[in-house]
C-alpha atoms as an extended CHARMM CRD file, in Angstrom:
* protein
*
       299  EXT
         1         1  MET       CA             88.5700000000        9.1840000000       45.3300000000  PROA      1               0.0000000000
         2         2  ARG       CA             86.4510000000        8.9880000000       48.4480000000  PROA      2               0.0000000000
         3         3  LYS       CA             86.0160000000       11.9820000000       50.6870000000  PROA      3               0.0000000000
         4         4  MET       CA             85.0090000000       12.5090000000       54.2920000000  PROA      4               0.0000000000
         5         5  ALA       CA             84.4900000000       15.6430000000       56.3140000000  PROA      5               0.0000000000
         6         6  ILE       CA             85.3460000000       16.5570000000       59.8870000000  PROA      6               0.0000000000
         7         7  THR       CA             84.4670000000       19.8270000000       61.5520000000  PROA      7               0.0000000000
         8         8  LEU       CA             87.3420000000       21.2060000000       63.5880000000  PROA      8               0.0000000000
         9         9  VAL       CA             85.9690000000       23.6970000000       66.0660000000  PROA      9               0.0000000000
        10        10  LEU       CA             88.6340000000       26.1500000000       67.1980000000  PROA      10              0.0000000000
        11        11  PHE       CA             87.5450000000       27.9420000000       70.3420000000  PROA      11              0.0000000000
        12        12  CYS       CA             89.7900000000       30.9290000000       70.9110000000  PROA      12              0.0000000000
        13        13  LEU       CA             89.7310000000       34.5750000000       71.8870000000  PROA      13              0.0000000000
        14        14  CYS       CA             91.1740000000       35.0700000000       68.4390000000  PROA      14              0.0000000000
        15        15  PHE       CA             92.0240000000       32.5430000000       65.7450000000  PROA      15              0.0000000000
        16        16  TRP       CA             95.6790000000       31.5650000000       65.8780000000  PROA      16              0.0000000000
        17        17  ARG       CA             97.7130000000       33.7080000000       63.5180000000  PROA      17              0.0000000000
        18        18  LEU       CA             99.9000000000       31.4270000000       61.4650000000  PROA      18              0.0000000000
        19        19  ASP       CA            102.9010000000       33.6990000000       61.9650000000  PROA      19              0.0000000000
        20        20  ASP       CA            102.6810000000       32.9420000000       65.6860000000  PROA      20              0.0000000000
        21        21  VAL       CA            104.0960000000       29.5190000000       64.8280000000  PROA      21              0.0000000000
        22        22  PHE       CA            107.4400000000       31.2130000000       64.2030000000  PROA      22              0.0000000000
        23        23  GLY       CA            107.4980000000       33.3520000000       67.3520000000  PROA      23              0.0000000000
        24        24  GLN       CA            105.9520000000       31.2580000000       70.1070000000  PROA      24              0.0000000000
        25        25  GLU       CA            105.0330000000       27.7100000000       70.9790000000  PROA      25              0.0000000000
        26        26  ILE       CA            101.4170000000       26.9470000000       70.1090000000  PROA      26              0.0000000000
        27        27  LYS       CA             99.5380000000       24.2850000000       72.0430000000  PROA      27              0.0000000000
        28        28  LEU       CA             96.5110000000       22.7210000000       70.3420000000  PROA      28              0.0000000000
        29        29  MET       CA             94.3460000000       20.7870000000       72.7820000000  PROA      29              0.0000000000
        30        30  LYS       CA             90.9290000000       19.1690000000       73.1280000000  PROA      30              0.0000000000
        31        31  PRO       CA             88.4100000000       20.2350000000       75.8030000000  PROA      31              0.0000000000
        32        32  GLY       CA             89.0420000000       18.3890000000       79.0670000000  PROA      32              0.0000000000
        33        33  ASP       CA             92.7080000000       17.6800000000       78.3320000000  PROA      33              0.0000000000
        34        34  SER       CA             95.6050000000       18.7130000000       80.5340000000  PROA      34              0.0000000000
        35        35  VAL       CA             98.6510000000       20.5870000000       79.2740000000  PROA      35              0.0000000000
        36        36  THR       CA            102.0070000000       21.4760000000       80.8020000000  PROA      36              0.0000000000
        37        37  LEU       CA            103.7720000000       24.6290000000       79.6190000000  PROA      37              0.0000000000
        38        38  ASN       CA            107.4200000000       23.7620000000       80.1590000000  PROA      38              0.0000000000
        39        39  SER       CA            109.7200000000       26.4500000000       81.4630000000  PROA      39              0.0000000000
        40        40  GLY       CA            112.7340000000       24.8530000000       79.7970000000  PROA      40              0.0000000000
        41        41  LEU       CA            114.5480000000       24.7420000000       83.1370000000  PROA      41              0.0000000000
        42        42  THR       CA            115.7590000000       21.5550000000       84.8170000000  PROA      42              0.0000000000
        43        43  GLU       CA            115.7410000000       23.2070000000       88.1980000000  PROA      43              0.0000000000
        44        44  MET       CA            115.2710000000       26.6110000000       89.7500000000  PROA      44              0.0000000000
        45        45  LYS       CA            118.1700000000       28.3890000000       91.4210000000  PROA      45              0.0000000000
        46        46  ASP       CA            117.8520000000       30.1980000000       94.7260000000  PROA      46              0.0000000000
        47        47  ASP       CA            117.7930000000       33.6210000000       93.0670000000  PROA      47              0.0000000000
        48        48  ASP       CA            115.3380000000       32.6400000000       90.2970000000  PROA      48              0.0000000000
        49        49  GLU       CA            112.0130000000       34.3930000000       90.1980000000  PROA      49              0.0000000000
        50        50  ILE       CA            109.5000000000       33.1490000000       87.6170000000  PROA      50              0.0000000000
        51        51  GLN       CA            106.3190000000       34.9360000000       86.6160000000  PROA      51              0.0000000000
        52        52  TRP       CA            103.5490000000       33.4660000000       84.4300000000  PROA      52              0.0000000000
        53        53  ARG       CA            101.1400000000       36.0010000000       82.9210000000  PROA      53              0.0000000000
        54        54  ASP       CA             98.0200000000       34.0660000000       83.6790000000  PROA      54              0.0000000000
        55        55  ARG       CA             97.1960000000       31.3360000000       86.1580000000  PROA      55              0.0000000000
        56        56  LEU       CA             97.3790000000       28.0740000000       87.4670000000  PROA      56              0.0000000000
        57        57  LYS       CA             99.5060000000       25.3220000000       89.1300000000  PROA      57              0.0000000000
        58        58  LEU       CA            103.2840000000       25.7580000000       89.2880000000  PROA      58              0.0000000000
        59        59  ASP       CA            105.9710000000       23.0840000000       89.5520000000  PROA      59              0.0000000000
        60        60  ASN       CA            108.1680000000       24.2390000000       92.4420000000  PROA      60              0.0000000000
        61        61  GLN       CA            111.2160000000       22.4680000000       90.9980000000  PROA      61              0.0000000000
        62        62  THR       CA            111.1920000000       23.6190000000       87.3530000000  PROA      62              0.0000000000
        63        63  GLY       CA            108.6900000000       26.4670000000       87.2830000000  PROA      63              0.0000000000
        64        64  SER       CA            106.5390000000       24.7310000000       84.6430000000  PROA      64              0.0000000000
        65        65  LEU       CA            102.8240000000       25.5090000000       84.5970000000  PROA      65              0.0000000000
        66        66  THR       CA            100.1280000000       22.8220000000       84.3790000000  PROA      66              0.0000000000
        67        67  ILE       CA             96.5230000000       23.4700000000       83.3820000000  PROA      67              0.0000000000
        68        68  THR       CA             94.0600000000       20.6480000000       83.9930000000  PROA      68              0.0000000000
        69        69  ASP       CA             90.5860000000       20.0660000000       82.5720000000  PROA      69              0.0000000000
        70        70  ILE       CA             91.0120000000       22.6970000000       79.8580000000  PROA      70              0.0000000000
        71        71  THR       CA             87.9990000000       24.7670000000       78.8260000000  PROA      71              0.0000000000
        72        72  THR       CA             87.5210000000       27.7060000000       76.4650000000  PROA      72              0.0000000000
        73        73  GLU       CA             88.2340000000       30.0430000000       79.3950000000  PROA      73              0.0000000000
        74        74  HSD       CA             91.8830000000       28.9180000000       79.3390000000  PROA      74              0.0000000000
        75        75  VAL       CA             92.4860000000       29.8540000000       75.7010000000  PROA      75              0.0000000000
        76        76  GLY       CA             94.9360000000       32.6290000000       74.9780000000  PROA      76              0.0000000000
        77        77  LEU       CA             98.5350000000       33.7970000000       75.3860000000  PROA      77              0.0000000000
        78        78  TYR       CA            100.7380000000       32.6390000000       78.2780000000  PROA      78              0.0000000000
        79        79  VAL       CA            104.1410000000       34.2240000000       78.9270000000  PROA      79              0.0000000000
        80        80  MET       CA            106.8410000000       32.8590000000       81.2730000000  PROA      80              0.0000000000
        81        81  GLU       CA            109.5980000000       35.1770000000       82.4470000000  PROA      81              0.0000000000
        82        82  SER       CA            112.6180000000       34.4960000000       84.6450000000  PROA      82              0.0000000000
        83        83  LYS       CA            116.0230000000       36.1170000000       84.9820000000  PROA      83              0.0000000000
        84        84  SER       CA            117.4430000000       33.8270000000       82.3000000000  PROA      84              0.0000000000
        85        85  VAL       CA            114.4870000000       32.6580000000       80.2030000000  PROA      85              0.0000000000
        86        86  ARG       CA            111.4550000000       34.1690000000       78.5060000000  PROA      86              0.0000000000
        87        87  LYS       CA            109.0030000000       31.8700000000       76.7130000000  PROA      87              0.0000000000
        88        88  SER       CA            105.5240000000       32.4010000000       75.2970000000  PROA      88              0.0000000000
        89        89  PHE       CA            102.7830000000       29.9200000000       74.4900000000  PROA      89              0.0000000000
        90        90  PHE       CA             99.4490000000       30.2880000000       72.7080000000  PROA      90              0.0000000000
        91        91  LEU       CA             96.8120000000       27.7980000000       73.8180000000  PROA      91              0.0000000000
        92        92  THR       CA             94.0330000000       26.9190000000       71.3610000000  PROA      92              0.0000000000
        93        93  ILE       CA             91.2670000000       24.3460000000       71.8650000000  PROA      93              0.0000000000
        94        94  ILE       CA             90.0690000000       22.1100000000       69.0360000000  PROA      94              0.0000000000
        95        95  ASP       CA             86.9880000000       19.8900000000       69.1720000000  PROA      95              0.0000000000
        96        96  GLU       CA             86.1760000000       17.4850000000       66.3140000000  PROA      96              0.0000000000
        97        97  ILE       CA             82.7010000000       16.7110000000       64.9550000000  PROA      97              0.0000000000
        98        98  SER       CA             82.6460000000       14.1440000000       62.1600000000  PROA      98              0.0000000000
        99        99  THR       CA             80.3390000000       14.1350000000       59.1480000000  PROA      99              0.0000000000
       100       100  LYS       CA             80.3500000000       12.8870000000       55.5720000000  PROA      100             0.0000000000
       101       101  GLU       CA             80.1050000000       14.7600000000       52.3070000000  PROA      101             0.0000000000
       102       102  GLY       CA             76.4200000000       15.1440000000       51.4800000000  PROA      102             0.0000000000
       103       103  ASP       CA             75.3700000000       15.1110000000       55.1310000000  PROA      103             0.0000000000
       104       104  SER       CA             74.3460000000       18.0720000000       57.2700000000  PROA      104             0.0000000000
       105       105  VAL       CA             76.6750000000       19.6630000000       59.8010000000  PROA      105             0.0000000000
       106       106  THR       CA             75.7280000000       21.9840000000       62.6640000000  PROA      106             0.0000000000
       107       107  ILE       CA             78.1970000000       24.5400000000       64.0220000000  PROA      107             0.0000000000
       108       108  ASN       CA             77.1120000000       25.2980000000       67.5790000000  PROA      108             0.0000000000
       109       109  SER       CA             77.0370000000       28.8450000000       68.9200000000  PROA      109             0.0000000000
       110       110  GLY       CA             77.6740000000       27.7410000000       72.5060000000  PROA      110             0.0000000000
       111       111  LEU       CA             74.5810000000       29.6600000000       73.6610000000  PROA      111             0.0000000000
       112       112  THR       CA             71.6720000000       28.1270000000       75.5390000000  PROA      112             0.0000000000
       113       113  GLU       CA             69.4330000000       31.0880000000       74.7550000000  PROA      113             0.0000000000
       114       114  ILE       CA             69.6230000000       34.2400000000       72.6440000000  PROA      114             0.0000000000
       115       115  MET       CA             69.0910000000       37.3260000000       74.7930000000  PROA      115             0.0000000000
       116       116  ASP       CA             69.6630000000       40.8450000000       73.4050000000  PROA      116             0.0000000000
       117       117  ASP       CA             72.4080000000       39.4530000000       71.2300000000  PROA      117             0.0000000000
       118       118  LYS       CA             73.6870000000       40.4240000000       67.8020000000  PROA      118             0.0000000000
       119       119  ILE       CA             75.0770000000       37.3610000000       66.0470000000  PROA      119             0.0000000000
       120       120  GLN       CA             76.9150000000       37.1310000000       62.7280000000  PROA      120             0.0000000000
       121       121  TRP       CA             78.2200000000       34.0970000000       60.8480000000  PROA      121             0.0000000000
       122       122  ARG       CA             80.9600000000       34.5720000000       58.2440000000  PROA      122             0.0000000000
       123       123  PHE       CA             82.5740000000       32.2470000000       55.7580000000  PROA      123             0.0000000000
       124       124  ARG       CA             86.0460000000       33.4180000000       56.6980000000  PROA      124             0.0000000000
       125       125  SER       CA             87.7480000000       31.7420000000       53.7500000000  PROA      125             0.0000000000
       126       126  GLU       CA             86.1570000000       34.4250000000       51.5700000000  PROA      126             0.0000000000
       127       127  ASN       CA             85.5250000000       36.9770000000       54.3600000000  PROA      127             0.0000000000
       128       128  THR       CA             81.8030000000       36.9300000000       53.5060000000  PROA      128             0.0000000000
       129       129  LEU       CA             78.7480000000       37.3580000000       55.7560000000  PROA      129             0.0000000000
       130       130  ILE       CA             76.4030000000       34.3730000000       55.3540000000  PROA      130             0.0000000000
       131       131  ALA       CA             73.9390000000       34.7270000000       58.2500000000  PROA      131             0.0000000000
       132       132  GLU       CA             73.0200000000       37.0920000000       61.0810000000  PROA      132             0.0000000000
       133       133  ILE       CA             70.6280000000       37.4920000000       63.9860000000  PROA      133             0.0000000000
       134       134  ASN       CA             69.5080000000       40.7390000000       65.6080000000  PROA      134             0.0000000000
       135       135  LYS       CA             67.3800000000       39.7960000000       68.5860000000  PROA      135             0.0000000000
       136       136  GLN       CA             66.3970000000       43.3950000000       69.3610000000  PROA      136             0.0000000000
       137       137  THR       CA             64.6890000000       43.7430000000       65.9700000000  PROA      137             0.0000000000
       138       138  ASN       CA             63.7230000000       40.0390000000       65.8950000000  PROA      138             0.0000000000
       139       139  ARG       CA             65.5380000000       39.6910000000       62.5720000000  PROA      139             0.0000000000
       140       140  PHE       CA             66.9480000000       36.3470000000       61.3690000000  PROA      140             0.0000000000
       141       141  THR       CA             68.6570000000       36.4070000000       57.9680000000  PROA      141             0.0000000000
       142       142  VAL       CA             70.6680000000       33.9960000000       55.8250000000  PROA      142             0.0000000000
       143       143  TYR       CA             72.6010000000       35.2590000000       52.7980000000  PROA      143             0.0000000000
       144       144  ASP       CA             72.7140000000       32.0380000000       50.8300000000  PROA      144             0.0000000000
       145       145  ASP       CA             73.0220000000       33.6830000000       47.3910000000  PROA      145             0.0000000000
       146       146  VAL       CA             76.5340000000       35.0110000000       48.0570000000  PROA      146             0.0000000000
       147       147  LEU       CA             79.6520000000       33.4310000000       46.5270000000  PROA      147             0.0000000000
       148       148  ASP       CA             77.8780000000       32.3380000000       43.3520000000  PROA      148             0.0000000000
       149       149  GLY       CA             75.1410000000       30.6210000000       45.3570000000  PROA      149             0.0000000000
       150       150  ARG       CA             77.2770000000       27.8590000000       46.8550000000  PROA      150             0.0000000000
       151       151  PHE       CA             75.1650000000       28.0130000000       50.0570000000  PROA      151             0.0000000000
       152       152  ARG       CA             71.8000000000       28.4290000000       48.3100000000  PROA      152             0.0000000000
       153       153  ASP       CA             69.0220000000       26.6100000000       50.2280000000  PROA      153             0.0000000000
       154       154  ARG       CA             71.6200000000       25.0110000000       52.5050000000  PROA      154             0.0000000000
       155       155  LEU       CA             71.7960000000       27.3870000000       55.5120000000  PROA      155             0.0000000000
       156       156  LYS       CA             69.5310000000       26.9760000000       58.5540000000  PROA      156             0.0000000000
       157       157  LEU       CA             69.6480000000       29.2690000000       61.6010000000  PROA      157             0.0000000000
       158       158  ASN       CA             68.4800000000       28.0830000000       64.9940000000  PROA      158             0.0000000000
       159       159  LYS       CA             66.3250000000       30.9310000000       66.3170000000  PROA      159             0.0000000000
       160       160  GLN       CA             66.6240000000       29.7860000000       69.9330000000  PROA      160             0.0000000000
       161       161  ILE       CA             70.4070000000       29.3920000000       70.2910000000  PROA      161             0.0000000000
       162       162  GLY       CA             71.8990000000       30.8650000000       67.0910000000  PROA      162             0.0000000000
       163       163  SER       CA             73.6160000000       27.7300000000       65.7930000000  PROA      163             0.0000000000
       164       164  LEU       CA             74.1750000000       27.3840000000       62.0400000000  PROA      164             0.0000000000
       165       165  THR       CA             73.4270000000       24.2270000000       60.0510000000  PROA      165             0.0000000000
       166       166  ILE       CA             74.8050000000       23.5740000000       56.5660000000  PROA      166             0.0000000000
       167       167  THR       CA             72.8670000000       20.8870000000       54.7120000000  PROA      167             0.0000000000
       168       168  ASN       CA             74.1260000000       18.6840000000       51.8720000000  PROA      168             0.0000000000
       169       169  THR       CA             77.7640000000       19.6880000000       52.4140000000  PROA      169             0.0000000000
       170       170  THR       CA             80.2390000000       19.6100000000       49.5190000000  PROA      170             0.0000000000
       171       171  THR       CA             83.9210000000       20.4590000000       49.0970000000  PROA      171             0.0000000000
       172       172  GLN       CA             82.8510000000       24.0330000000       48.2300000000  PROA      172             0.0000000000
       173       173  HSD       CA             81.8020000000       24.4830000000       51.8650000000  PROA      173             0.0000000000
       174       174  ALA       CA             85.2030000000       23.4580000000       53.2560000000  PROA      174             0.0000000000
       175       175  GLY       CA             87.0940000000       26.2560000000       54.9380000000  PROA      175             0.0000000000
       176       176  ALA       CA             87.1350000000       28.6210000000       57.9090000000  PROA      176             0.0000000000
       177       177  TYR       CA             83.9800000000       30.0040000000       59.5570000000  PROA      177             0.0000000000
       178       178  GLU       CA             83.6540000000       32.7950000000       62.1020000000  PROA      178             0.0000000000
       179       179  LEU       CA             80.9680000000       33.3840000000       64.7280000000  PROA      179             0.0000000000
       180       180  ASP       CA             80.6600000000       36.8990000000       66.1610000000  PROA      180             0.0000000000
       181       181  ILE       CA             78.4430000000       37.3060000000       69.2420000000  PROA      181             0.0000000000
       182       182  ASN       CA             78.3680000000       40.9270000000       70.4180000000  PROA      182             0.0000000000
       183       183  ASN       CA             81.9100000000       41.4240000000       69.0470000000  PROA      183             0.0000000000
       184       184  VAL       CA             83.2750000000       38.2910000000       70.7430000000  PROA      184             0.0000000000
       185       185  ARG       CA             84.5810000000       35.8880000000       68.1000000000  PROA      185             0.0000000000
       186       186  LYS       CA             84.9550000000       32.1420000000       67.7400000000  PROA      186             0.0000000000
       187       187  ARG       CA             86.3530000000       30.5300000000       64.6220000000  PROA      187             0.0000000000
       188       188  PHE       CA             85.8270000000       27.0980000000       63.1290000000  PROA      188             0.0000000000
       189       189  LEU       CA             87.4340000000       24.9900000000       60.4370000000  PROA      189             0.0000000000
       190       190  LEU       CA             85.4900000000       22.5910000000       58.2250000000  PROA      190             0.0000000000
       191       191  PRO       CA             87.7510000000       20.3940000000       56.0730000000  PROA      191             0.0000000000
       192       192  VAL       CA             86.6200000000       17.7420000000       53.5860000000  PROA      192             0.0000000000
       193       193  TYR       CA             89.3030000000       15.0560000000       53.4580000000  PROA      193             0.0000000000
       194       194  ASP       CA             90.6040000000       13.3380000000       50.3300000000  PROA      194             0.0000000000
       195       195  GLU       CA             91.6260000000        9.7580000000       51.1100000000  PROA      195             0.0000000000
       196       196  ILE       CA             94.9890000000        8.5400000000       49.7790000000  PROA      196             0.0000000000
       197       197  SER       CA             97.1260000000        5.4710000000       50.4920000000  PROA      197             0.0000000000
       198       198  VAL       CA            100.8280000000        4.6230000000       50.2590000000  PROA      198             0.0000000000
       199       199  LYS       CA            102.9280000000        1.4970000000       50.7670000000  PROA      199             0.0000000000
       200       200  GLU       CA            105.0590000000        1.4140000000       53.9110000000  PROA      200             0.0000000000
       201       201  GLY       CA            108.6270000000        2.4980000000       53.1760000000  PROA      201             0.0000000000
       202       202  ASP       CA            107.7040000000        4.6340000000       50.1620000000  PROA      202             0.0000000000
       203       203  SER       CA            107.7810000000        8.4270000000       50.0980000000  PROA      203             0.0000000000
       204       204  LEU       CA            104.5470000000       10.4230000000       50.0730000000  PROA      204             0.0000000000
       205       205  THR       CA            104.1690000000       14.0030000000       48.8690000000  PROA      205             0.0000000000
       206       206  LEU       CA            101.2260000000       15.9910000000       50.2280000000  PROA      206             0.0000000000
       207       207  ASN       CA            100.6500000000       18.4640000000       47.4090000000  PROA      207             0.0000000000
       208       208  SER       CA             99.6320000000       22.0190000000       48.2350000000  PROA      208             0.0000000000
       209       209  GLY       CA             97.9220000000       22.5250000000       44.8850000000  PROA      209             0.0000000000
       210       210  ARG       CA             99.8570000000       25.7580000000       44.3870000000  PROA      210             0.0000000000
       211       211  THR       CA            102.4330000000       26.7210000000       41.7710000000  PROA      211             0.0000000000
       212       212  GLU       CA            104.0400000000       29.3910000000       43.9590000000  PROA      212             0.0000000000
       213       213  ILE       CA            103.8440000000       31.1100000000       47.3270000000  PROA      213             0.0000000000
       214       214  THR       CA            103.4560000000       34.8620000000       47.0800000000  PROA      214             0.0000000000
       215       215  LYS       CA            104.7680000000       37.4880000000       49.4670000000  PROA      215             0.0000000000
       216       216  GLY       CA            102.5910000000       37.9300000000       52.5520000000  PROA      216             0.0000000000
       217       217  GLU       CA            101.2400000000       34.3690000000       52.5560000000  PROA      217             0.0000000000
       218       218  MET       CA            101.7830000000       32.0200000000       55.4870000000  PROA      218             0.0000000000
       219       219  PHE       CA            101.3890000000       28.2340000000       55.2780000000  PROA      219             0.0000000000
       220       220  VAL       CA            101.0140000000       25.6600000000       58.0650000000  PROA      220             0.0000000000
       221       221  TRP       CA            100.7510000000       21.8630000000       57.8530000000  PROA      221             0.0000000000
       222       222  LEU       CA             99.0430000000       20.1340000000       60.8000000000  PROA      222             0.0000000000
       223       223  TYR       CA             98.8340000000       16.4730000000       61.7640000000  PROA      223             0.0000000000
       224       224  MET       CA             95.2850000000       16.4310000000       63.0700000000  PROA      224             0.0000000000
       225       225  ASN       CA             95.2370000000       13.0120000000       64.7830000000  PROA      225             0.0000000000
       226       226  GLU       CA             97.4480000000       14.5020000000       67.4920000000  PROA      226             0.0000000000
       227       227  ILE       CA             96.5670000000       18.1530000000       66.7210000000  PROA      227             0.0000000000
       228       228  THR       CA            100.1940000000       19.0880000000       66.0620000000  PROA      228             0.0000000000
       229       229  PHE       CA            102.0350000000       21.5470000000       63.8040000000  PROA      229             0.0000000000
       230       230  ILE       CA            104.5590000000       19.6630000000       61.6620000000  PROA      230             0.0000000000
       231       231  ALA       CA            105.6660000000       22.2990000000       59.1070000000  PROA      231             0.0000000000
       232       232  GLY       CA            105.2610000000       25.9660000000       58.3000000000  PROA      232             0.0000000000
       233       233  ILE       CA            106.2660000000       28.5870000000       55.7450000000  PROA      233             0.0000000000
       234       234  LYS       CA            106.3060000000       32.3440000000       56.1290000000  PROA      234             0.0000000000
       235       235  ALA       CA            106.8850000000       33.5170000000       52.5610000000  PROA      235             0.0000000000
       236       236  TRP       CA            110.2700000000       35.0500000000       51.8270000000  PROA      236             0.0000000000
       237       237  VAL       CA            111.2710000000       34.7550000000       55.4910000000  PROA      237             0.0000000000
       238       238  ASP       CA            111.2480000000       31.2700000000       57.0060000000  PROA      238             0.0000000000
       239       239  ASN       CA            110.3830000000       27.6700000000       56.2920000000  PROA      239             0.0000000000
       240       240  THR       CA            110.4360000000       25.1630000000       59.1160000000  PROA      240             0.0000000000
       241       241  VAL       CA            109.7060000000       21.5050000000       59.7580000000  PROA      241             0.0000000000
       242       242  TYR       CA            108.8470000000       20.3540000000       63.2730000000  PROA      242             0.0000000000
       243       243  ASP       CA            110.0740000000       16.7670000000       62.9400000000  PROA      243             0.0000000000
       244       244  ASP       CA            110.8930000000       16.3270000000       66.6420000000  PROA      244             0.0000000000
       245       245  VAL       CA            107.2450000000       16.5020000000       67.7140000000  PROA      245             0.0000000000
       246       246  LEU       CA            105.3040000000       13.4080000000       68.7560000000  PROA      246             0.0000000000
       247       247  ASP       CA            108.3810000000       11.7210000000       70.2630000000  PROA      247             0.0000000000
       248       248  GLY       CA            110.3330000000       12.2010000000       67.0350000000  PROA      248             0.0000000000
       249       249  ARG       CA            107.9290000000       10.2100000000       64.8870000000  PROA      249             0.0000000000
       250       250  PHE       CA            108.7710000000       12.3120000000       61.8200000000  PROA      250             0.0000000000
       251       251  ARG       CA            112.4620000000       12.9600000000       62.6440000000  PROA      251             0.0000000000
       252       252  ASP       CA            114.5910000000       13.5100000000       59.5030000000  PROA      252             0.0000000000
       253       253  ARG       CA            111.6730000000       12.4420000000       57.2980000000  PROA      253             0.0000000000
       254       254  LEU       CA            109.8990000000       15.7230000000       56.4880000000  PROA      254             0.0000000000
       255       255  LYS       CA            110.8610000000       17.7330000000       53.4010000000  PROA      255             0.0000000000
       256       256  LEU       CA            109.1190000000       21.0620000000       52.8160000000  PROA      256             0.0000000000
       257       257  ASN       CA            109.0450000000       22.6510000000       49.3610000000  PROA      257             0.0000000000
       258       258  LYS       CA            109.4760000000       26.3460000000       50.0790000000  PROA      258             0.0000000000
       259       259  GLN       CA            108.4480000000       27.3490000000       46.5400000000  PROA      259             0.0000000000
       260       260  ILE       CA            104.9900000000       25.7250000000       46.5000000000  PROA      260             0.0000000000
       261       261  GLY       CA            104.3750000000       24.5500000000       50.0800000000  PROA      261             0.0000000000
       262       262  SER       CA            104.0980000000       20.8090000000       49.4000000000  PROA      262             0.0000000000
       263       263  LEU       CA            105.2620000000       18.4420000000       52.1550000000  PROA      263             0.0000000000
       264       264  THR       CA            107.0410000000       15.1230000000       51.5430000000  PROA      264             0.0000000000
       265       265  ILE       CA            107.2120000000       12.3260000000       54.1150000000  PROA      265             0.0000000000
       266       266  THR       CA            110.0440000000        9.9160000000       53.3510000000  PROA      266             0.0000000000
       267       267  ASN       CA            110.3080000000        6.2760000000       54.4140000000  PROA      267             0.0000000000
       268       268  THR       CA            106.6810000000        6.1640000000       55.5370000000  PROA      268             0.0000000000
       269       269  THR       CA            105.5640000000        3.9270000000       58.4050000000  PROA      269             0.0000000000
       270       270  THR       CA            102.1370000000        2.9120000000       59.6510000000  PROA      270             0.0000000000
       271       271  GLU       CA            102.4970000000        5.5700000000       62.3630000000  PROA      271             0.0000000000
       272       272  ASP       CA            102.1760000000        8.2010000000       59.6150000000  PROA      272             0.0000000000
       273       273  THR       CA             98.5750000000        7.1290000000       58.9780000000  PROA      273             0.0000000000
       274       274  GLY       CA             96.1870000000        9.9590000000       59.8120000000  PROA      274             0.0000000000
       275       275  ARG       CA             94.7090000000       13.2990000000       58.7830000000  PROA      275             0.0000000000
       276       276  TYR       CA             96.8050000000       16.1780000000       57.4530000000  PROA      276             0.0000000000
       277       277  VAL       CA             95.6070000000       19.7460000000       56.9040000000  PROA      277             0.0000000000
       278       278  LEU       CA             97.2450000000       22.6620000000       55.0780000000  PROA      278             0.0000000000
       279       279  LEU       CA             96.1160000000       26.1830000000       56.0190000000  PROA      279             0.0000000000
       280       280  ILE       CA             97.0830000000       29.4710000000       54.4240000000  PROA      280             0.0000000000
       281       281  GLU       CA             96.6340000000       32.9570000000       55.8360000000  PROA      281             0.0000000000
       282       282  ARG       CA             96.8880000000       36.2050000000       53.9210000000  PROA      282             0.0000000000
       283       283  GLY       CA             95.5680000000       39.2980000000       55.7120000000  PROA      283             0.0000000000
       284       284  PRO       CA             92.0140000000       38.6450000000       56.9750000000  PROA      284             0.0000000000
       285       285  ILE       CA             91.5940000000       35.5500000000       54.7830000000  PROA      285             0.0000000000
       286       286  ILE       CA             92.2380000000       32.0590000000       56.1860000000  PROA      286             0.0000000000
       287       287  ARG       CA             91.9130000000       29.3410000000       53.5470000000  PROA      287             0.0000000000
       288       288  LEU       CA             91.9730000000       25.5980000000       53.7970000000  PROA      288             0.0000000000
       289       289  LEU       CA             94.1060000000       24.4860000000       50.8600000000  PROA      289             0.0000000000
       290       290  LYS       CA             94.3140000000       20.7660000000       51.4880000000  PROA      290             0.0000000000
       291       291  ALA       CA             92.8010000000       18.1380000000       53.7850000000  PROA      291             0.0000000000
       292       292  LEU       CA             94.2100000000       14.6340000000       53.2690000000  PROA      292             0.0000000000
       293       293  SER       CA             93.4360000000       11.3800000000       55.0470000000  PROA      293             0.0000000000
       294       294  VAL       CA             96.5120000000        9.1890000000       54.6370000000  PROA      294             0.0000000000
       295       295  SER       CA             96.5900000000        5.4030000000       54.9880000000  PROA      295             0.0000000000
       296       296  VAL       CA             99.9820000000        3.6160000000       55.1020000000  PROA      296             0.0000000000
       297       297  TYR       CA             99.7130000000       -0.1120000000       54.4260000000  PROA      297             0.0000000000
       298       298  ALA       CA            102.2780000000       -2.8920000000       54.9320000000  PROA      298             0.0000000000
       299       299  GLU       CA            103.6090000000       -4.6600000000       51.8790000000  PROA      299             0.0000000000
């Protein structure tokens, strides 16, 4: 089975909590995109007063908010309140950098120069410190012997801008990474995709690899080609499929196994071709369970 890797860089004031999927609408966007946060109203009445807890352009007819040319400064929680409606949205930005297994990948710090900064890199999937910079003491350190040496001789720190390079990547390096610059955090996701194919019209099960979901765990399936949540499980509480997204592409065709978290797509079409990711969160740990590149071929 062939594999490929893509780095998903999630710029946010805090990494999305998977339980937010069940309480608010989450918007996943790419830098430079535009997004409209819909009020849910068809028109505003004379006595309506709408407040958005943040900024930008308002639609005078419906009260919807549009943000153009999105940057990392726009990431965060947006709340809309009117006399009849209250809605909340969490906006997260994802940028993709492609690489192949065995190649090197650089996770950029976003800095142009290190000043009096304290920088830490963590492998968030195991909540483990793997590199740090203390400019005041002129100390640059990589901890490549942690986690049974999976990073040994593979970590390179850029002493000018603080970026981290992982050389000769393998599936062991897939997962969530966290950058902390003076207590301001950015988090990143590095999946290594397994490639699978299915004949059009057949059913396809995306296996979670788990035998059970334990209390306190939260699962989310994402369709990464359009950066969209398509299913989620909050153990012992909820399980949900979002089959109306993407103009109803998956409508009535998603089946979520609430015992083990696997996702089945029935009656597959060529539109289902793409990249699928399964994330799990438990406390401070965010793990990448599965990353699958699906190809649907005509008979």
